[in-house]
Each structure stands twice: as structure tokens, then as C-alpha cells.
N, C-alpha and C positions, 0 to 999 in steps of 0.2 A: 157191776165194776169188775173186772178181771183180775184177777190174784197178780198183787206187783211183783215182780222180777227180781231179783239181786238185782244191782249196779252196782258195778267197781269206777268207781272216777277214772278216766285216761291220767297217764303220767303228763305232769307238766314240768317244761324246763324253764327255772330259776333265772330270772335276768338282772345283772348289776344295773343300779339305777346310775348313771354319771352325768349328771344336771348342769354340768361344766361342759359336758361336750352335745347340749342341745339343740345351740343354735348351728353348729354343724352339720349336725345330722337331718337338720330342718331344710336347710342350703340344697341338700341330699335329696332330701325328698324330693324336692324343690324340681331340679334339674331333674329326678328319675320322671314325675309327672310330665314334665313336659317332654320329653323323649320316648315316651309310651305311647306303645302299638294301640291303634282301633280299641272300644272295648268292644267290639264285636270279633276279633283276634283274639283277644287276651279271653274270653270265654271260653273260644272254643280252643284255644291250642296249647292254652298256660295250667288246665284243671290243675288242684291242688287242696286235700283234700284232708282235715283231721280223723285221726282217731277216733272212733264214737267208744261213746261204755262199751262195758263186755255187759251183759244180759243172760242170765242162768234164767232154766229152768226153776219152776217154783216144785215144793216135794211132791205135790199131787202127779206130775205130767205122767203120761204111761215115756216109757224106755223103747225108742224105737232101733230097731234088726233086723239087717241085712236082709230083703226075700229077693235078690238075683244076684245075678254078673255085675251088676250096674252096682256103680256108688251113689248115686242116686235113687237106690229102689229101698224104701225103708216103709217100713209098715207104720200106720197111725201117726207117718206126717202130713205135716200141710206144705204141698206144692203150691208155688210161686211164681206165674212166668212172668215175666220183663220185657221189654227193649230195651237194647241197650246201644244210647251214639253220641258221638259228642255234642251237637247240639241241645240234647235231652239230657245230659251226666247228672250233671249238679240238679236238676228235680227227679233224676233214678236214685242217687245218694239220701237225699230227703226222705223218698218213699218208702228204699230200705227201713234210712231209721226211725220211722214214725210205725213201721210195722213190727218193729223188733223189742223197740219201748216200750209199745199196749200189749203185746204176747202174754199171756201166763206161762207158755211154754215155748222160749225163740229156740231155744236148742232143734226143737221138733219141726224147723219150717227148715224146707232147701228151695233153693231160689232157683228159677230157670233162664236162664239169661239169653234172650235170642239178635247178636251182634251181626254186620252186614260182613259176608265170606274179605270182601277187602277192609274191612277194619282191623286195627292193632289188635290183636285178641293178646296179647304179651300183656300190654301198655295198658288196658285195658282191666285185668285180673290182676295187674301189681296195685291199680289203682282200688279196685274195691277190697282186697287183701290189705292192703295197707292201715283201711277205715275200719275194717271188721275183719280183724284177724283169725275170725273162728267161724268164718259164715260158712255153713255148707252151698257152695253151687256151682255149675257148671255153664259158660257159655256154648252155645251151640251157633257154630258160621251158617248165614243165611244167604242163598245166592239170590242176589235180588230179579238176577236176569229171567228168571220163570215167571218173576210178573210183571217187569216193566213194561210188555206189549201188552200188558190186558188197563195200565193205567190211564184213567181218562183224566185232565186238567176240570179241579175242580175250584168251588167260588173261593177258596187259600190255596199258596203253593206249598205250604206244609202237609199239609192233607195228600198232597201225591207222591209223599214220601214209601216208595219201595215198604221201608220198613214199618211204613204204619199200615203193611197189609200182611208183615210177618202172623198175625192172629188169625189169619184163613190157615194157617198150614202147623197150628200146634200140634195137633196130631202126628204128625210126619214127624218134625224134627226132637220131641221131645220123645224119650224111650218108651218103648212098649208097657214097661211095665209099673208106668205111671197113667192113670187109668181118673185119677181127678183133677184139674191146676184152675186155682184162682188165676185169671188173669186183670193183671194191673196198670195201666195207661202211668207213663214216668212223671205225670203232671197234678200230682197229689199227693194226700199224706191219711192214715189214718187213726183212729184218737180212742178205738177201742180194739179189742183181741180179734186178730184176724182168725182166729178157729174158729169163731161164731158166724162168720159169713161162712166159709168153706165147708161149715157141716148143714148148709141149707138143702133142705127135700126137695129133689129132682121129681121124686114120681115114679112110677112106671114106664114112661114112654119121652119124655124132656131130655132134652142132649145139652141145656144149659137154664141156668137161670140170670136173672138182673132184675133191676128194679124198673116198672113198667111206668111210663109215663101218660094216661089215656085222654089226659085231656089237651094234648099237645095235637095242632093241624097235621094229624099223620097225612094225609094227601101234598102235604108240599114238599117234601120229601123226595115226591117223583114227578115225573116232566108234564106236561097235559099230552105231550106222544105217549106217553106210557097208559094214561086215561083215560083217552079216547079209542084208547085199539081196543076191543070187545074181547080177544083172545089176555092179554095183557092185564087188563082190569081185572078179570076171572081170579089172578092168583090169587087173592085175599078172602075170595068165597067163603064164607061158611068158617073164618076164622075171625075171633074179634084181636085184630090186629090194634096194637096200640105203637109208638116211638118206645125203643130202651136205648140205652147211651151203652156200648160197646168200651167203652173205657173198664168197667166194672162187671165181669163175669166170673160165674162159677161155672164150669163146662168137665161136664162127663166125655174125657176122653174116648174112653173104649164104645161108646154109643155111636158117638162123632166119626169112631172109625168104622165101625158096621157100616153106618149110615152113608158111607162115603160124601158126607158134607165138604169136604173142600171142593170135590166135582163139581156138586153144588153151586158153591158160591162162584166157582170159577167161570163155571156156561153164564150165570147172572153179569158178568165182567167182559163176558166174550158180546152177546146181545148188546150192553152197554157201547162195542167200539163200533158196532155195526148201525144202533139210531141211540140218538142220547136218553134213556128215557131215568136219568137222575141226574145232581149235580154235585152230592155232599162224598165225593169221595166213599171210603169203605165201610163208611156207616150201612147205606142202602142196600148191596147185597145181603148182608145179614139178614135186615128185615125184611125181603119177599122170600128166605128162605126158613127164618126162624118169629116172625112176627104174631104172635098169637097164640103161638105155643111153646112157646117157653114157661117159667117154672117163677114164680114172684120173690121178692126180695124186696123188705122194707126201705122205705126212699133214703132213712136214715143210712145208707151207706153207699151211696152215691149222692151226695149235697152239689151236682154238678152245674159248672156254668157260671163258676168263678174270674173265668176266664174273659166273664163278655161274649159278645159274640164272634162275627167270623170275621166284620170288618173293620169295628175299631177298636174292641173290646174295653169297653166301659166297664167299670166298677158292679159289681151286683151285689146284692144282700145273700141271705142265707134261705132257701125255701124255710117254710113253718114246719116245728117238727125238730123232734131229737138227731143228732151227728155220730154218726160212727166214721164218718169219712168226708174230706172236704178233697173237691175234684175244678183244677183248675180248668177246666177242658175251655174252647174258646180264642178266641186269640191273644190275651192277655195273659203273660206269666209271670206268679211272683218276685220268680227271678231276676226279669228283666226288668220290673216297674221297679223294686228296689233298688236296684245298681242306679237308675236313671230317677233317684230320688222322687218320682213321684210313685210313690204308690197309693193301692189302693185299699182300705182297712179294713178287710180281712186276710190281705198279705200279712198282716202281723201274727197270724194264728200258721201261717207256712215259714215264717224265720227262725225259731226255735229249731227247726228240722235240718238248718239250711249248714251244710256241714265243712263249706267252703272257707277255706283258709287264707284270710288277707294277708300280703305281700309283707306289711310292717305292721306291728305291733306296741304302740306305744303304750308306757306304763310311768306315771309319777309317783 
């Protein structure tokens, strides 16, 4: 268990209780609900989040010192990369909260957020700073036009978002001084110290580390066209290729840059545009480049698939074993199911990290 960081509870406004006005207030709420915009619009455009508790380093944490001209170049820091967009912002805020809450050195975590170049970066910065006033972070603009022409339609429209491919370009987007980063999807929460994950040994040659799932049917991630082509099917020759989920990865950015792995991924995406060799969004190019050559990570660091499959998003149970990270990959997202009053049992584990501020709070 990590050393608990000091928590200062946020300031709460006191509300006076005027019971005699309660009938009028309830009538007002009823009228407001009747005239409210659709749930999708309210979720996308009217996010307002509570301020999270303040977390401080435990006494044993090292002091981070600037090692370059960039404000994000710190020695002994844990670097975390995530994407930001309106549809998943609520999930991102919960993920950030969970990372800080379970860290023994939360002030030593630096967040690198990737957002579309056309997004309102000022609003995103204000939203994050309001909930996490002491958070060290930077937002990097991502030009989706560079990848839009390479994206092939997949089995689920959400997987076709250009921002879903931002992980391909982390080595180019983040400062050169950042040599190792933990990449996290927005639909997850941590229940353990992220420093443990960040310190995963990569060995002498591995570029990235992630939990592998060798029991999964690896051939299903590629089309018959791929496997029937003698040249393509030899791609994995001599490699013990296993499926891994790209929503949780530890990446050596220095090795990535030296090996020009962004170009290698793009080459497979260009081939996909000429002949369909896979069906599942941004994952297969990572498998083609890295499967069989990654450093192992314990499965506890990616209890994935809690969002169900990519078609119906049905409820699922946890995999056997210990849990350090819960990941709602798949179609079903916990905040959507909770808002619809159709939660899965495990969505209750995400709810405590939800910082969404409800429009009205009634107290007896």
C-alpha cells in the first residue's frame, strides 16, 4: 500500500434551509427539467466540476528540480500523458483524481494533456485548474489533419476519432526532455500508486511495457486478407506475439524517437488504406509494430474490458487476481450508464472519483 498523502478537504459553502420555500423550489426544478436540453448536449457542453481535495507529498518523496528550459522538465517526476476532449472530459477528470489520491508523491506527477488544435484550450485549462489548483500540467495542440486521411472506419465510431490516434505521436508532441511517460486512457481509475507502474523495467531494448494477454485469439485482430498474404503473415515470425491493450502503456520516448516508431505505425496505417488488413481502430498498428517485443506488466495494472464489448457494452466482472487499475474499455462508459440509471455493478467503483457538479443540491 502506498504511503497516504495528506488530504485537505475542500471548502464547502453553507446553505441556509428555508423549508417554507421548498414547494416553490420543487416547482422551479420541475419546470427546469421540462425545458432542459437533451442529455447528450448537457454532458458535452455544460461540464462543471467540483474542486478536488488537495494532495501533498509524503515526507519521503524526493524533491523534483528543473532539468531544462521547459517547465515540464523535472527530475524524478512521474510523467503522465492523456487526451482531452468534450465527450470524455468527465472520465479524464475522474482519472486524474484517482491518480493523485493514490499517489504517495502526488506533487511529483506531471500531466501532459493532448487536445485537438481546434478545441478551446483556454476553457480546458480553466476546467482543470479549477478542480486541481496545484496540478502541474501542460496542454499540447494536436493537429488532427495529419492523421485524418489515414484513419479507416472500424467496428465502432468512437474508435475512429483522430484523437484516439494521438498516442502515436507522443514522442513528437511532448518536450524532448521527457524520456519516459505513462500513457492512460480517459475511461479508467487507479487504485494504486502510479509510481509503481511508471518504474516498470523496460530491459535493454523494449520501447514500451503493457500487460499482455496471450490467451486472447490474436489472429482475430487481423483480416483473412492479412493472414492469407505470405509476406504480411510473416510479420510476426520469430515473435511470441500477444494481444495488449494500448490504453495503459509505459513508453520510453527516447527509444521511440531513436527508432522512429511513429513512422513505422504510419506505414501500416497507409497499407490499411490500400488493403483492409484489420478492423479495430488504432490498436492493430501497435500490435504489428510491438507485439512480442514489449516488456511485461502485471495484469493488475489493466483490469480492462469493464465497458463490455464494442457492440452492446454489456456488464462484465473483474478478471481474477489483484487490482491496481480499473479500465472501462469497450462501448459502455460508467458515467453514461450512471446518468441513464442503468449502471453495471462495477460502475460503483468509478462513481467515487466522479467530480461532476450537479446543478442543484438539496439538503434537508
